DRENGU-863388 format. One record per atom (N, C-alpha, C, O): residue in three letters; x, z, y. Coordinates in steps of 0.05 Angstrom, whole numbers, plus 5000, padded with zeros to 4 digits. Each point is the difference from the previous one (the first is absolute). Layout:
alaXZY/...
//
This chain:
met792560136237/met499149785014/met499649935027/met497950065012/pro503549864996/pro500649955029/pro496549955020/pro498549814996/ala500850405023/ala497249905006/ala499049665009/ala501849835002/ile496050105002/ile499549765003/ile497949995025/ile497650054998/tyr504149875032/tyr498450175028/tyr498249785003/tyr500949784996/pro496750255011/pro497849735009/pro501249745024/pro499149785002/ala502650315010/ala501549835021/ala502149744975/ala500749775003/thr499850424975/thr502349814975/thr496949834992/thr500049764999/ile498850314998/ile497549784985/ile499349845017/ile499849764996/leu499650385030/leu499449705016/leu502049805001/leu499549764997/ala502850355007/ala501849855008/ala500749854979/ala501349805004/ser497850274971/ser500549774969/ser498249824996/ser500449784989/leu496650335024/leu498049804999/leu500249785014/leu499649774992/ile501250295031/ile500149775015/ile502649815000/ile500049765006/leu502650404986/leu502049774992/leu498649824973/leu499749755002/leu499750394975/leu499149894980/leu498449725007/leu500849764998/ser497150345011/ser497449845022/ser502049685014/ser499949774993/leu501650345026/leu502249775011/leu501249754979/leu500149755002/gly500450424982/gly501449904973/gly498249794989/gly500449904978/leu498350065032/leu497649804974/leu499649745029/leu498549814996/thr502650205022/thr498549815021/thr503749785000/thr502350094999/ser496949695002/ser501949855002/ser500449895027/ser501749835002/arg497150225019/arg499949985031/arg502850095008/arg501250184987/pro500049685038/pro502450125014/pro499050245008/pro497650024995/val503650205017/val498850265008/val499149915025/val498050135007/phe502849705010/phe498849935030/phe497149965008/phe498650065019/ala501049814957/ala497349864994/ala497950205007/ala499850224988/gln498349715033/gln496850044992/gln498849874990/gln500049765005/val498250394973/val498649874982/val496350025018/val499250175015/asp499549574974/asp496949915005/asp498650244984/asp500049974975/leu499050235033/leu497650144989/leu497549964997/leu498650144985/ser500749645032/ser497949875006/ser498349934970/ser500649884979/gly496750285034/gly498449884973/gly499350234981/gly501750195003/lys496549864979/lys498750084981/lys502050174982/lys502149874995/trp498050454993/trp501850114983/trp498450154979/trp497950095009/ala502549964971/ala497750114986/ala501350154981/ala501149884982/glu498850465018/glu501250204986/glu499249914968/glu498049894992/thr505050204993/thr499250004975/thr498350154976/thr498649934981/leu502550385033/leu498650184995/leu500850064964/leu498550124985/thr503949765010/thr501350104975/thr501150305003/thr500550114979/glu499950005038/glu502050314994/glu497550185006/glu499350154982/asp499549855039/asp498350265007/asp497149945003/asp498650115017/glu499949674961/glu498049935000/glu497650255006/glu498350025018/pro502750224952/pro498050255005/pro500850195021/pro499150234998/asp502349725020/asp500450185022/asp497949935016/asp498550175010/leu501249444994/leu498849895024/leu497749994996/leu498450095016/ser500649784960/ser497449934995/ser498050294998/ser498750095018/pro501550004956/pro498550244996/pro500450175013/pro498150155004/gly505049935015/gly501050195010/gly501050184983/gly499149994977/pro503150215030/pro500950194991/pro497850274997/pro498150055015/glu502750094963/glu498250224993/glu501350265018/glu502150075011/ile494250044982/ile501050235021/ile502150234993/ile500450074977/gly500750045041/gly503050264978/gly502149835007/gly502150105008/asp497449594986/asp503049834991/asp502749985024/asp500449785009/tyr500950384997/tyr501050045021/tyr502849954979/tyr502050115009/thr498449754969/thr502649914984/thr502249895023/thr499049855017/glu503950204985/glu501549955014/glu499249915029/glu501049785005/met497650305013/met500249985026/met501050205008/met500050224989/pro501249715034/pro502050145022/pro498750155017/pro500950025022/ile496450134971/ile498950235022/ile500550244999/ile501350114983/asn497649995034/asn500650255013/asn497550184993/asn498049894990/asp501950325014/asp497850214995/asp497149995016/asp497950104993/ala502749715035/ala497249945014/ala499249824985/ala497649994994/ala504349814995/ala498449825003/ala498049974966/ala498249854993/arg503350374992/arg498550094978/arg496750155000/arg498149994985/met502450145038/met497650165015/met497949815002/met497850064990/arg502549665021/arg500049855020/arg497449864968/arg497549994999/ala504649944978/ala498749854978/ala497750184986/ala497749944992/asp504250435008/asp497150164973/asp497950005016/asp497850064990/thr502349905030/thr497850095019/thr497849685003/thr497649985004/trp504149884992/trp498149705005/trp498649964977/trp500750054977/asp496449795033/asp497450014981/asp499249655005/asp499049925021/ala501749934961/ala499049814993/ala497749885019/ala499949795013/gln498150424984/gln497749945012/gln499849925038/gln498149885011/lys503750204999/lys501349905028/lys498849675000/lys498249895013/leu503250044971/leu498949634996/leu497349924999/leu499449775008/glu498250424980/glu497849925007/glu499050145024/glu497650035004/met504050065010/met498450065033/met499649725025/met501349805006/ile497150284999/ile499849675020/ile502049995015/ile501049785001/glu500350405013/glu501949985018/glu502649904986/glu501649915016/his499250084957/his502349954988/his500249804980/his501949944986/glu495049915017/glu499849874970/glu502149725010/glu501149874983/cys499150085040/cys501049735007/cys503550065012/cys501349815008/asp499650414991/asp502750125011/asp501549684978/asp499449924978/pro502250015036/pro502349904986/pro502550054996/pro501250135016/his499949784965/his501850134987/his503150115022/his501250214998/gly499149675014/gly502349975019/gly502249934989/gly500350004976/ala501749915042/ala502549845003/ala501350144971/ala501049824987/thr499450405001/thr501650044987/thr499449954972/thr501650024981/tyr495849905020/tyr498849944962/tyr500149774995/tyr500449865019/ala499250024959/ala501749754979/ala497949785018/ala497750065005/pro503349705004/pro498649825012/pro498749844983/pro498349855009/phe502250154965/phe497949814973/phe500749745009/phe501949864991/gly496450085031/gly501549705007/gly500450015032/gly499850215013/leu500849475001/leu501350065019/leu500749695015/leu501449814993/met497350225029/met500749675014/met501850005031/met499150125019/phe502949764981/phe502349975019/phe498449705007/phe498849824989/arg502350335048/arg499749725020/arg502450045016/arg500650235006/gln500749605000/gln502050025022/gln498749985032/gln498049865006/glu503350275008/glu498849985023/glu502549855018/glu502250044988/leu498149825034/leu501749815012/leu500250055024/leu497749995007/ala503650075012/ala500149945030/ala498749775010/ala501349804994/ser496750155018/ser499049725011/ser501749775008/ser500049764997/phe502050515020/phe502049715010/phe502649974994/phe501049805011/thr500650334975/thr501849974978/thr500050024974/thr502049994986/glu495650045005/glu499150024967/glu501850154986/glu500349984975/ala501050225042/ala501650184979/ala498350294990/ala499150185014/pro500749814963/pro498550224975/pro500350315021/pro501950145004/val495549885006/val500450275012/val498350164992/val499750195016/ala498749834961/ala498250174982/ala499449854974/ala499749764996/trp500150434988/trp497849884974/trp497550225004/trp499850225009/gln498349564978/gln497950065002/gln498950154966/gln500349864980/val498650415017/val499450004964/val497250094999/val498750185010/gln500949624975/gln496350164991/gln500550064973/gln501549894984/leu496950345014/leu499950154984/leu496349824962/leu497949884998/asp503550214991/asp496849944975/asp498950265021/asp500049975025/tyr499450244966/tyr498650105003/tyr498650065025/tyr501450075019/met496249924986/met498450015025/met501449865021/met499050035022/his503349814976/his501549725017/his501350225023/his499949975025/glu501150224963/glu501950205024/glu502049755007/glu501449864985/lys498550155043/lys502949885008/lys501250125017/lys499150175015/arg504349724985/arg502750085010/arg500949915015/arg499149804990/thr501650155024/thr502549915021/thr503050194995/thr500650235004/ile500749564988/ile502250064997/ile502649915023/ile501749834992/tyr498550285030/tyr501749845010/tyr502950035007/tyr501350215002/met499649535001/met503849894986/met500549955033/met501449805004/asp497850325017/asp500949875021/asp502350285012/asp501550015020/gly498150164965/gly502850235005/gly498550275018/gly501050215007/arg495949694997/arg499250245026/arg499850324978/arg499650024976/pro501050165041/pro500150284990/pro497750024996/pro498149865007/his502050434972/his496050144997/his500150105024/his501950045015/pro495049994986/pro499150165010/pro500350365006/pro500250134979/ser499849975041/ser500650295002/ser498150154979/ser498049934989/glu503450305012/glu499050154974/glu495950035004/glu498749934980/gly500150165040/gly498250035008/gly497949775012/gly498150015015/ala503449774967/ala497849755000/ala498149904982/ala501049944979/pro497350045022/pro497750004985/pro501649904966/pro502349934997/his495450104977/his501350104980/his497649744997/his498349955017/thr502149914957/thr497849774981/thr500750044981/thr502250104996/trp495849814982/trp500149954979/trp502849864978/trp501050044978/glu499549755051/glu503149844980/glu501950055021/glu502149874995/gly498150255024/gly501850105012/gly501049855019/gly498349845008/phe504150165002/phe501749855019/phe502949854983/phe501750144989/ser498449655013/ser501449884982/ser502349885008/ser499249775002/thr503150225004/thr502649845000/thr501149884979/thr499850114978/gly501849595028/gly501449934968/gly502849905011/gly500049905023/glu502350104963/glu501849855008/glu501049904970/glu499450144981/trp502149635014/trp500449784979/trp503050175001/trp501550045019/glu499050094943/glu502950054992/glu501049834984/glu500250084977/gly500849605032/gly500249814971/gly498149895002/gly498749945020/asp501049994954/asp496249964996/asp498350294996/asp497949934990/met501950325013/met498350174992/met498950085041/met501250005022/leu496050074970/leu499449995024/leu499350325001/leu498650114983/lys502549995036/lys499750335002/lys497550075018/lys500149945024/val498350174968/val496750095015/val501150295003/val501150104980/thr498650095051/thr499950215003/thr497050095013/thr498949895020/val500450284967/val496250045009/val501150245007/val501950124989/thr496249995039/thr500150265013/thr496850035008/thr498349824997/his501350425013/his497049945009/his497349894980/his499049775000/met500450464987/met499649944976/met497650274996/met501150224998/lys496249775000/lys497450144991/lys501350184986/lys501849894986/glu498150265012/glu499650234975/glu498549854972/glu497749945007/ala502750004971/ala499649904978/ala500650114977/ala501050235000/phe498649654978/phe500650134970/phe502449894993/phe500749765003/leu500550424989/leu503149844979/leu499749894979/leu500949794991/arg496550494992/arg498749774978/arg497250054997/arg498950155015/arg499949724964/arg497350195007/arg498650054978/arg498749894982/asn502450365029/asn499950304979/asn499650185030/asn498650205001/gly502249755010/gly499450185025/gly503250125011/gly500350195015/leu501449674976/leu502350055014/leu500349865023/leu499249765001/pro502050385027/pro499749885023/pro502649835007/pro502050004986/arg497649855041/arg502549955007/arg499350005035/arg498249875012/ser503350264995/ser499150105027/ser500649825026/ser501549824993/glu497750155037/glu499949865014/glu502649975012/glu500449865020/lys501850294966/lys502150015021/lys501949904972/lys502350085002/ala497149794975/ala501849944990/ala500949645006/ala498349845007/thr503550114991/thr501649665003/thr499849914972/thr500150134980/phe499749575023/phe499549844984/phe502149764990/phe499949805014/ile501750194967/ile501549804996/ile500349704981/ile500249954976/gln499949935043/gln498849764972/gln501449784991/gln499749815015/tyr501650174970/tyr501749784990/tyr499049734985/tyr499550034976/phe500249765032/phe499149774993/phe502449834990/phe502150015013/met497849834963/met501649934988/met499549794977/met500150004975/pro499249795050/pro499649714974/pro502349924986/pro502450025007/his496649874971/his502049844989/his499249694979/his500649954977/gly498049915040/gly498949764987/gly496750095009/gly498950095020/asp500349844959/asp496750004998/asp499650354994/asp497850084992/phe504150095012/phe499250304989/phe501750115023/phe501849885012/met497250424994/met500150155011/met500650315000/met498050144997/thr503749955005/thr499750334995/thr499950215029/thr501449965020/leu497150224977/leu499050165023/leu501250264990/leu499450084977/ile502750105040/ile500350154994/ile499450275029/ile500549945024/thr498750294970/thr498350175019/thr501850244998/thr501350084981/asp498550035047/asp502250245004/asp497850135021/asp499449905022/ile499450354965/ile498750115020/ile500650275008/ile499250164982/glu502149965041/glu500850235007/glu497550145019/glu498549865012/asp501450394989/asp498050115000/asp500250355004/asp499150174986/pro502549855040/pro501050275011/pro497650254985/pro500850214991/val496249705010/val498550244996/val499749994980/val499850244995/tyr499849614977/tyr499449974976/tyr501750094982/tyr499750204985/leu502649625017/leu501649894981/leu503050145009/leu500750065023/thr500649984959/thr503050104994/thr501849835004/thr501950025015/glu497649764969/glu501649734999/glu498749805005/glu497650005006/pro504449694993/pro498449805005/pro498950004975/pro500750104979/phe496549725032/phe498549924970/phe500549704994/phe498849835013/ile502450124973/ile500449634995/ile498549864976/ile499950104977/arg499049685032/arg498249854979/arg500349774999/arg500449905023/asn499549934957/asn500549704994/asn497049874995/asn498150154993/ala501749605011/ala497849814998/ala501249715000/ala501649885015/asn497350064968/asn500549614993/asn497749815011/asn497750094998/phe502649725011/phe497949765004/phe501349784993/phe502449974996/val495349845000/val500649774994/val499049755025/val497750075008/arg502949755002/arg498749885014/arg497349825001/arg501649825005/ala497150114995/ala497349994996/ala499749735018/ala498950035021/pro501949774974/pro499149775030/pro496749904993/pro499049855016/ala499950204966/ala496449955003/ala498750144998/ala497849964990/gly503750395022/gly498550195002/gly499050125024/gly501550005019/arg495450144981/arg499949995030/arg499150314997/arg500250084977/leu499250055036/leu499850325007/leu496450004997/leu498649845012/val500450354970/val497349904993/val499050355018/val501150214999/pro496349715015/pro500250245018/pro499250274989/pro499050054978/his501850105039/his498550274982/his498350165025/his500050245002/tyr499049655008/tyr498450225017/tyr498450234989/tyr499350044977/cys500450125050/cys498850314986/cys497850055026/cys500549975023/leu497550124967/leu498150055017/leu498950294994/leu498950014978/pro501250245035/pro499750294987/pro496849984993/pro498549905017/ser500450204959/ser498150064998/ser500050324987/ser502050134994/val495749935005/val499750304988/val500249924969/val498349874990/ala504150214996/ala500249934971/ala498650304979/ala498849954979/val501750305027/val499150125001/val498950285007/val502150154999/asp496249985006/asp498050175015/asp501750244995/asp500650114979/his499949935048/his502150285007/his498350135014/his498549855012/pro501050484992/pro498950165022/pro502049905026/pro502349924999/glu495550135030/glu500449905012/glu503550235011/glu500250224990/gly502349665032/gly502150214997/gly501950114978/gly501450215001/tyr498449534971/tyr500650034985/tyr503050044992/tyr500049764994/val502150315000/val503449934998/val499949984973/val498950194988/ala502149605000/ala501950024976/ala502350054990/ala501249824989/tyr499850395012/tyr502050234990/tyr500250174972/tyr498250004984/his503750115013/his500450154978/his501850185016/his501749935017/leu497350394972/leu501650245020/leu502250084982/leu499750014976/pro502750055039/pro502250084989/pro500150124972/pro497950134999/gly503249874983/gly499650044966/gly497050004989/gly499450184984/lys498649635023/lys498349944988/lys499549774993/lys497649964995/asn504149835003/asn499749734991/asn500650104970/asn502050124991/asn495449794994/asn500750044970/asn501449764984/asn500550004976/phe499949815043/phe500549644983/phe503349955005/phe501149784993/leu500650465019/leu502949955011/leu501549994971/leu501749824998/thr498050334981/thr501550064969/thr498849774989/thr501649954982/glu496149815017/glu499749884977/glu501549795005/glu499649874979/tyr501550035030/tyr502349775005/tyr501950034975/tyr500549854981/ala500450465029/ala502550044988/ala499850154966/ala501950104988/ser495349885004/ser499850164983/ser499449724978/ser500749994977/arg497949815037/arg499349774995/arg502549824979/arg499649884979/trp502850145035/trp502149894995/trp502550135004/trp502149915009/gly497050364981/gly502250174980/gly502650045028/gly502450034998/val496449965020/val503150065030/val498750295002/val497750084998/pro505050075005/pro499550285012/pro499750015028/pro501149895019/ala496150334975/ala498850025028/ala502549985024/ala499749835018/glu502350324982/glu502649955017/glu500049815012/glu499649965024/ala501149884956/ala501549715000/ala498149875015/ala500749855019/ala496150194975/ala497949825015/ala499450025029/ala498549865013/arg503350414997/arg499350065034/arg502249755012/arg499249855018/gly502950124972/gly501249805017/gly502450165008/gly501050174985/gly500349755043/gly502650075018/gly501749834988/gly499849894978/ala502050095042/ala503149835001/ala501450044975/ala500849814986/glu499550425009/glu501450154969/glu499949844979/glu501849944984/ser494849945017/ser499849864965/ser499849805002/ser499149904980/ile501649855046/ile501649735001/ile502650034981/ile500449804985/tyr501450395013/tyr502449944993/tyr500750084970/tyr498850164986/pro503749695005/pro500649974961/pro498850265000/pro497950074991/glu504650135028/glu501150304984/glu496650125000/glu499950204985/tyr497649755026/tyr498250195001/tyr498849994967/tyr498450174992/gln502549564984/gln499550024974/gln501350244991/gln498750054979/glu503150115023/glu500750164990/glu497850385005/glu499650194985/lys499649755047/lys498050204999/lys497549904986/lys498850164986/leu500549615018/leu497849884985/leu499250074969/leu497749994991/ala504950104994/ala499949974969/ala499350355003/ala498650114983/arg502350005036/arg499050324997/arg497650155019/arg499950235007/leu498449574999/leu497350005004/leu498350124982/leu500649984976/pro496950165032/pro498750064978/pro497849774996/pro499449855019/ala499750134963/ala497749704998/ala497350095021/ala499450235006/pro499449555002/pro497450075012/pro497550064979/pro499949904978/pro498450285033/pro497450074994/pro498549794989/pro499749795013/lys499050264960/lys498249844987/lys498149865023/lys499550105022/leu499749674968/leu497249935016/leu497150184993/leu499250054977/pro499550035043/pro497650174987/pro497949734982/pro499949765005/lys499150374979/lys498349824991/lys496849985011/lys498650195005/gln500649544998/gln497749865024/gln498149894975/gln500649894979/asn497050205034/asn497749844971/asn499550084979/asn498249924986/gly503550255010/gly500350154970/gly502349784985/gly500850004976/asn500049845044/asn502649784975/asn502750154997/asn499950245006/lys501549704989/lys503350134986/lys501449905015/lys499649764997/gln502250285021/gln501449805028/gln503050004980/gln502049895007/
//
């Protein structure tokens, strides 16, 4: 069976989504208004969040595994991290588009995008300006430029602060490039994203999400005021020492995934990995807890 590469997958998804729209390829679509994510595909990952140690089919390297293996969710209890935004590469859930026009010519110069969670705001510049230098300040939402490719809005994002790739400790570095493809078709919109990170990924990480136009929708405030949720000693830092995180194999044991496969890696993405998967040993059984059989 021939190998299927991420670039091929991405191109196929884009061509499929473009085929769903009947507008001329030279048209530009008005994205203005509220869009709500349908969450029909990734609800377990985006709502409760992924399980500790679930790196399945993630094109990560050893550095990313080490960061995730030593990550402790108690970090989010610490007052300096309670209100950390999700970062540009995470799912937006809901978003509001507003078009910005030049004052004299009324030519479109930017899209103002506001997200549901914590009302983060992004400006997508459409005037052809270059991205800043590598040493320019980095922000949670990064620096975005956009261009129309037919009815598809392609957005390139750089200069993002380090954030998580998934909410189980897998990291995304400040050197990553984030490419978004917004493809509206009527009252629906497909979003395909491509994360390329030379620090933690060995191949592009591609995801897709679906949105529906919500004419009567509004952005519900998600403001965050940091407070002491759990008392910790002064100077406390949430972490696991390498090799000391006892929760890493629970995901594999609970779902019968070979422990090696749960560790991820680009190899595990491709169909050929099924042959190796069949030869891997079964994961260890879950330990008994509180006297109950697992």
